[in-house]
C-alpha positions in Angstrom: 3.5 3.4 -2.9 0.3 4.7 -4.4 -1.0 2.5 -7.2 -3.0 4.2 -9.7 -6.1 2.3 -11.2 -5.8 1.3 -14.9 -8.5 -1.3 -15.5 -7.2 -1.9 -19.1 -6.1 -5.3 -20.5 -6.5 -7.3 -17.4 -4.5 -4.9 -15.5 -6.5 -3.2 -12.2 -4.0 -0.9 -11.0 -0.2 -0.2 -10.9 2.4 1.9 -8.6 5.9 2.7 -9.1 8.5 3.4 -6.3 11.2 5.8 -7.4 13.5 5.2 -4.3 13.3 1.3 -4.6 12.7 1.4 -8.4 10.3 -1.2 -8.2 7.1 -1.4 -10.1 4.0 -3.3 -8.7 1.1 -4.3 -11.2 -2.0 -5.8 -9.9 -4.1 -7.8 -12.3 -7.8 -8.4 -12.7 -7.2 -12.1 -11.0 -5.7 -10.0 -7.7 -2.3 -11.4 -8.7 0.5 -8.9 -8.1 3.2 -8.9 -10.1 6.7 -6.7 -8.9 9.5 -5.7 -11.7 12.8 -4.7 -9.9 15.5 -2.2 -11.0 13.0 -0.7 -13.5 13.8 3.2 -14.4 11.5 5.9 -13.7 11.1 6.4 -17.7 10.0 2.9 -18.1 7.5 3.0 -15.7 6.1 6.3 -16.6 5.4 4.9 -19.9 3.9 1.9 -18.8 1.5 3.8 -16.4 0.4 6.0 -19.2 0.1 3.5 -22.0 -2.8 2.8 -24.0 -1.9 -0.8 -24.3 -0.7 -1.4 -20.9 -0.7 -5.3 -21.2 1.2 -5.3 -24.1 3.7 -3.0 -22.6 4.1 -5.3 -19.7 4.7 -8.5 -21.8 7.1 -6.7 -24.4 8.9 -4.2 -22.7 8.9 -5.0 -19.0 8.4 -8.9 -18.2 10.8 -9.5 -21.0 13.4 -7.3 -19.9 13.3 -6.9 -16.2 13.4 -9.6 -13.1 9.6 -10.2 -12.1 8.4 -12.3 -9.4 4.8 -12.5 -7.5 4.2 -11.0 -4.3 1.3 -10.8 -1.6 -1.0 -7.6 -1.2 1.0 -7.5 2.1 4.4 -7.2 0.5 3.2 -4.8 -1.8 2.5 -2.5 1.2 0.7 -0.1 -1.3 -2.1 2.1 -1.0 -4.9 0.4 -3.2 -6.7 2.7 -5.4 -9.9 3.9 -4.1 -12.8 2.0 -5.5 -15.4 4.6 -7.0 -18.8 3.7 -5.4 -21.8 2.8 -7.7 -24.2 5.5 -8.9 -26.8 3.5 -6.9 -25.0 4.3 -3.5 -24.7 8.1 -4.7 -28.3 8.2 -5.4 -29.2 6.4 -2.1 -27.0 8.7 -0.4 -28.8 11.7 -1.6 -31.9 10.5 -1.8 -32.9 9.9 -5.0 -33.4 6.1 -4.8 
């Protein structure tokens, strides 16, 4: 499952697998939680929420079965981190 970067409310990234109906959420701490039996509408609302942490707490954590998993269990593609601007400048000879 591919996770998309979120970087709001202590959430680093999240991804949803429609086939397995699981939502994986990676927090800034590196902890990954998986909510099971999540419908696609709920997952989409969470992934596009302007307040993802609140949505997670109120609409997912309180309603669905949630457990911690390892990064290996997540078997996901972590979002590609963007290079700092200094790296780009160095690449193009501006530094």
